[in-house]
C-alpha positions as CSV (number, residue, x, y, z in Angstrom):
1,M,-14.9,31.7,-3.2
2,D,-16.8,29.0,-4.1
3,Q,-15.0,25.9,-4.6
4,E,-17.2,24.9,-7.8
5,V,-15.6,28.0,-9.5
6,I,-13.0,27.5,-11.9
7,L,-10.9,30.2,-12.4
8,F,-8.9,31.2,-15.5
9,E,-6.6,34.0,-16.9
10,R,-5.9,34.9,-20.1
11,V,-2.6,34.2,-22.0
12,K,-1.1,35.3,-24.9
13,H,1.2,33.6,-26.7
14,T,2.8,36.1,-28.7
15,S,5.2,34.2,-30.5
16,L,2.6,32.2,-32.3
17,N,-0.1,34.7,-31.7
18,I,-2.3,32.1,-29.9
19,V,-4.6,33.1,-26.8
20,Y,-5.2,30.1,-24.4
21,F,-6.4,30.0,-20.9
22,E,-4.4,29.3,-17.7
23,M,-6.4,27.7,-14.9
24,W,-5.6,28.6,-11.5
25,E,-7.5,25.8,-9.4
26,I,-9.9,23.2,-9.8
27,K,-11.4,21.3,-7.2
28,Y,-12.8,17.7,-7.0
29,R,-14.7,15.9,-4.1
30,P,-14.5,12.1,-4.5
31,I,-17.5,10.1,-5.5
32,G,-16.2,6.8,-3.5
33,I,-13.1,5.0,-2.0
34,I,-11.7,2.6,-3.9
35,H,-10.8,-1.1,-1.4
36,T,-7.7,-3.2,-2.6
37,P,-5.5,-5.9,-0.2
38,F,-3.0,-3.2,-0.9
39,K,-2.2,-1.5,2.2
40,Q,1.0,0.6,1.3
41,V,2.3,1.9,-1.6
42,E,5.7,-0.9,-1.7
43,G,5.0,-4.0,-3.3
44,T,1.9,-2.6,-5.3
45,P,1.3,-3.4,-9.3
46,I,2.4,-0.4,-11.4
47,Q,-0.5,-1.3,-14.0
48,P,-3.7,-3.7,-13.6
49,K,-2.1,-5.8,-16.3
50,A,0.6,-6.7,-13.7
51,G,-2.4,-6.9,-11.0
52,Y,-4.1,-9.4,-12.9
53,G,-6.5,-11.9,-10.6
54,V,-6.3,-9.2,-7.6
55,E,-9.5,-8.5,-6.3
56,G,-11.3,-5.8,-4.2
57,W,-14.1,-3.3,-4.6
58,V,-15.3,0.4,-4.8
59,E,-17.3,2.0,-2.2
60,V,-19.9,4.6,-4.0
61,Y,-21.2,7.1,-2.0
62,P,-24.8,6.7,-1.6
63,K,-25.6,10.1,-2.8
64,Y,-23.5,9.0,-6.4
65,S,-24.9,5.6,-6.6
66,E,-28.1,6.3,-8.8
67,G,-25.0,6.8,-11.4
68,L,-24.5,3.4,-11.6
69,K,-27.6,2.3,-13.3
70,D,-26.6,0.2,-15.6
71,I,-23.1,-0.4,-15.5
72,E,-23.5,-4.1,-14.6
73,G,-23.6,-4.3,-18.2
74,F,-20.2,-3.9,-18.9
75,S,-17.6,-6.5,-18.7
76,H,-14.8,-3.3,-18.0
77,I,-14.8,0.0,-16.4
78,I,-12.5,2.6,-16.0
79,L,-11.3,3.9,-12.3
80,L,-10.3,7.7,-12.4
81,Y,-8.9,8.1,-8.6
82,H,-6.1,10.8,-6.8
83,M,-3.2,9.1,-5.8
84,H,-3.2,10.6,-2.4
85,K,0.3,9.1,-1.1
86,I,2.1,10.6,-3.7
87,G,4.7,13.4,-2.8
88,N,6.4,16.0,-5.0
89,F,6.6,16.0,-8.5
90,H,9.2,16.5,-11.0
91,L,9.2,17.1,-14.7
92,L,11.9,14.6,-15.1
93,V,11.5,10.8,-13.7
94,K,13.0,7.8,-13.4
95,P,10.5,5.6,-13.9
96,Y,9.8,1.9,-12.3
97,M,10.4,0.0,-15.5
98,D,14.0,1.8,-16.9
99,D,17.4,3.1,-15.4
100,R,17.6,6.3,-16.8
101,A,15.4,10.0,-16.7
102,H,12.3,10.5,-19.1
103,G,10.0,13.5,-19.1
104,V,7.2,13.1,-16.8
105,F,4.3,13.0,-19.4
106,A,6.0,10.5,-21.3
107,T,5.9,8.3,-18.4
108,R,3.3,6.4,-16.5
109,A,5.0,7.7,-13.2
110,P,2.4,8.6,-10.5
111,A,4.2,11.6,-9.4
112,R,2.6,14.3,-11.7
113,P,1.5,18.3,-11.8
114,N,-1.9,16.6,-10.9
115,P,-1.5,13.2,-9.4
116,I,-4.8,11.4,-11.1
117,G,-4.3,7.7,-12.0
118,I,-6.1,6.2,-14.2
119,S,-6.6,2.1,-14.3
120,V,-9.0,-0.5,-16.6
121,V,-10.4,-3.1,-14.5
122,H,-12.6,-6.0,-14.6
123,L,-16.3,-5.4,-13.2
124,S,-16.9,-8.4,-11.2
125,G,-20.2,-7.4,-9.9
126,V,-22.9,-5.0,-8.9
127,E,-24.8,-5.0,-5.6
128,G,-26.1,-1.6,-4.5
129,N,-23.5,1.0,-4.1
130,I,-20.6,-1.6,-4.1
131,L,-19.0,-2.4,-7.4
132,Y,-16.7,-5.9,-7.1
133,V,-13.4,-5.4,-9.6
134,R,-10.7,-7.3,-10.3
135,N,-7.0,-7.0,-12.1
136,L,-6.2,-3.4,-9.6
137,D,-2.7,-1.8,-9.1
138,I,-4.4,0.4,-6.5
139,I,-3.6,1.7,-2.6
140,D,-6.4,0.3,-0.6
141,G,-8.6,3.9,0.6
142,T,-7.7,5.6,-2.7
143,P,-10.2,8.7,-3.3
144,L,-12.2,7.8,-6.4
145,L,-12.9,10.7,-8.7
146,D,-15.1,9.1,-11.7
147,I,-16.4,5.7,-13.3
148,K,-16.3,5.5,-16.9
149,P,-17.4,2.5,-19.0
150,Y,-14.6,0.7,-21.6
151,V,-15.5,0.6,-24.6
152,P,-12.9,-0.7,-27.2
153,E,-14.0,0.8,-30.4
154,F,-13.6,4.1,-28.2
155,D,-10.7,3.4,-26.3
156,R,-8.5,0.8,-28.4
157,P,-6.6,2.7,-30.8
158,E,-4.8,1.1,-33.7
159,N,-1.3,1.4,-34.9
160,V,0.0,2.3,-31.3
161,R,3.3,3.4,-30.7
162,I,4.9,2.9,-27.0
163,G,8.7,4.8,-27.6
164,W,10.9,3.7,-25.0
165,L,8.8,1.2,-23.4
166,S,9.4,-0.8,-26.5
167,K,12.4,-2.1,-25.1
168,R,11.1,-2.5,-21.4
169,I,7.4,-3.7,-21.5
170,G,8.5,-7.6,-20.7
171,R,9.6,-6.4,-17.3
172,L,5.4,-4.9,-16.3
173,R,4.6,-8.1,-14.6
174,A,7.4,-8.6,-12.4
175,T,7.8,-5.2,-11.2
176,R,6.0,-3.6,-8.2
177,D,6.2,0.0,-6.6
178,D,9.2,0.6,-4.5
179,G,8.0,3.7,-2.9
180,R,10.4,6.1,-5.2
181,F,7.5,8.8,-5.4
182,I,5.5,8.3,-2.2
183,N,5.0,11.5,0.2
184,R,7.5,10.8,3.3
């Protein structure tokens, strides 16, 4: 089977009479590597705001460097990456900023069915296929899946609710990864 092919199984949800497609397999290839001062999971900030001022760089593989044209005009970029150090996921997790379990989709816990990370970082400079970035919460050597420009008019919604985090958000800057989700 070609690794680029996505296979679907047609599934009908009988009680709602809805047809949807369940994906069997998707494969991505990294477009680069993210370099940061964080050599281990433990102690890493859990969100970019908590990594304020932390500098690093993104090495985009040369075959993708043409895709960086005009990126220097953006102050911030969105990095999508594979969280390669994460172990098995559970649908109920105890997140870093709470002592009780929540559904994984109501958290930012890294152990997920698809361990894809997303971070909005400050773009400090561009030299060829190297992007200099800061405000990092990513482990050194993390495989980069995609880059998108951050555009507030596209990405910043209005009238936001933050659920259970509203009572815990003050803990963000001091909270660090304690290793609870890593692959051991």
